[in-house]
C-alpha distance (Angstrom), angle and dihedral (degrees) to the residues before:
residue distance angle dihedral
C1 . . .
G2 3.75 . .
L3 3.77 142.3 .
D4 3.79 129.2 -50.0
Y5 3.78 116.0 179.0
H6 3.81 95.5 165.4
Y7 3.80 98.5 97.7
D8 3.81 98.2 13.1
H9 3.80 91.7 -140.9
S10 3.78 87.5 153.7
P11 3.81 125.3 39.3
R12 3.80 111.3 -98.4
P13 3.83 95.5 -125.6
L14 3.82 88.9 53.1
Q15 3.81 90.7 49.3
R16 3.80 90.7 51.3
R17 3.82 92.1 49.3
A18 3.81 92.1 48.7
F19 3.79 91.8 46.7
A20 3.81 91.3 48.7
A21 3.80 89.9 51.2
Q22 3.80 91.1 49.9
L23 3.79 91.2 49.2
A24 3.81 89.6 49.7
L25 3.82 89.8 51.1
S26 3.80 88.9 51.7
G27 3.78 89.0 52.8
E28 3.80 91.8 49.5
T29 3.80 94.9 48.2
G30 3.79 98.5 36.2
R31 3.80 89.9 -129.5
P32 3.81 120.1 133.1
V33 3.79 124.3 -113.6
V34 3.78 127.0 -128.7
V35 3.79 105.6 -145.7
H36 3.78 130.0 -155.8
T37 3.79 118.6 -164.3
R38 3.77 129.3 177.2
E39 3.78 124.9 171.1
A40 3.81 89.7 -18.7
E41 3.79 102.3 97.0
D42 3.79 100.1 138.0
D43 3.80 94.5 49.7
T44 3.81 92.7 40.7
T45 3.81 91.3 49.8
A46 3.80 92.2 51.6
M47 3.80 93.3 46.7
V48 3.81 94.1 45.5
R49 3.80 90.8 50.8
E50 3.80 90.8 49.9
A51 3.80 92.1 46.4
G52 3.80 92.4 47.9
A53 3.79 90.8 50.8
A54 3.82 87.5 53.7
G55 3.82 91.0 52.8
I56 3.80 95.4 -106.7
R57 3.79 112.7 151.6
G58 3.78 121.4 -143.4
V59 3.76 150.4 153.2
L60 3.77 129.4 -136.7
H61 3.77 99.5 -134.7
C62 3.80 127.6 -150.3
F63 3.77 86.7 8.0
T64 3.79 120.1 -156.4
G65 3.79 97.9 145.4
S66 3.76 133.1 119.1
H67 3.77 128.6 -69.7
A68 3.82 87.5 -113.9
L69 3.80 92.0 58.8
A70 3.81 90.5 45.0
H71 3.81 90.5 52.3
A72 3.82 91.1 48.4
A73 3.79 91.0 51.9
L74 3.80 93.7 45.7
E75 3.81 91.9 47.3
S76 3.80 86.9 52.7
G77 3.80 90.6 55.2
W78 3.78 94.0 -106.0
Y79 3.81 131.1 139.6
I80 3.79 129.9 -125.1
S81 3.79 124.1 -140.9
F82 3.78 127.9 -162.0
S83 3.80 128.9 -155.7
G84 3.81 137.1 -166.5
I85 3.80 89.3 -67.3
V86 3.82 87.9 87.6
T87 3.82 88.6 67.4
F88 3.83 94.6 54.7
K89 3.82 120.4 108.1
K90 3.80 90.2 -120.8
W91 3.84 91.4 58.7
T92 3.80 107.4 105.7
D93 3.81 104.9 154.4
D94 3.79 106.0 93.4
A95 3.80 87.2 147.3
L96 3.81 87.1 69.1
L97 3.81 89.7 54.8
R98 3.80 88.5 54.3
L99 3.82 95.2 42.9
V100 3.82 94.2 69.8
P101 3.82 111.3 86.4
D102 3.80 117.7 -120.5
D103 3.80 92.0 -109.2
R104 3.84 94.6 53.7
L105 3.81 100.9 45.0
L106 3.79 120.2 114.2
V107 3.80 130.1 174.1
E108 3.79 126.4 -156.1
S109 3.76 141.9 179.9
D110 3.84 96.3 -143.0
S111 3.81 84.8 -154.3
P112 2.96 132.9 -138.7
Y113 3.81 89.3 27.2
L114 3.79 136.5 54.2
A115 3.78 99.9 29.6
P116 3.80 110.7 -164.6
V117 3.78 123.2 -114.3
P118 3.05 125.8 -58.5
D119 3.81 88.7 34.0
R120 3.79 96.9 44.3
G121 3.78 111.4 141.6
R122 3.79 93.5 31.0
R123 3.79 127.7 97.1
N124 3.80 104.6 -80.5
E125 3.78 120.1 -117.4
P126 3.82 125.2 -157.9
A127 3.81 90.4 -126.7
W128 3.80 89.0 66.6
V129 3.81 91.8 65.7
V130 3.80 84.6 93.7
R131 3.82 87.8 74.7
T132 3.79 90.1 56.5
V133 3.80 90.4 47.8
E134 3.81 90.1 50.8
R135 3.80 91.6 51.3
I136 3.80 92.9 48.8
A137 3.80 90.6 46.8
A138 3.80 91.3 52.7
A139 3.81 91.6 50.4
R140 3.82 91.5 48.3
G141 3.82 94.5 44.3
I142 3.80 94.9 -121.0
S143 3.78 133.9 113.9
P144 3.80 120.2 -87.5
D145 3.81 88.1 -119.7
A146 3.81 90.9 55.8
A147 3.82 91.9 47.5
G148 3.79 90.6 48.3
E149 3.80 91.8 49.8
L150 3.81 90.5 51.1
A151 3.79 91.8 50.4
V152 3.80 93.8 47.7
S153 3.79 93.6 46.5
N154 3.79 91.3 48.1
A155 3.81 93.2 47.2
L156 3.80 91.1 51.2
R157 3.80 90.5 50.9
F158 3.81 96.5 41.5
F159 3.80 95.0 49.7
S160 3.84 93.1 37.3
L161 3.79 91.5 -120.2
H162 3.77 126.7 151.8
A163 3.79 124.4 -129.6
A164 3.78 114.4 -114.9
């Protein structure tokens, strides 16, 4: 769920109402939300802050937003997840990859889209998430194994899963 103002296929007030309803459902069920945002930072920031204050847990998925939005999410107790975009040549914000605390970092494939380099342009496969983990690890100055362990541990906690 979330807000996407890029194409404006849906009126913005309708998007905000739908997102608010989805956040309320998350609050009622105690289940976390996975939030997409594109070109809607101000509205997303306000709604994430409100949701966090209400105890709603969430993650900003496939994050490419600003440091300000990241801080708002983190201050609200939320997580931030990165995809193969961080391996693209146009990615220049390694500081953002370091900004997220170890206990709030998630990594995703976002399959079938956004395949990491060197597979960019192909249908993404979940197995390639390792390339995203490697890129994040390099930016954070840790081993890929350590970055992978952080992401797995955080995913288990965020989604209330239990390790096998």
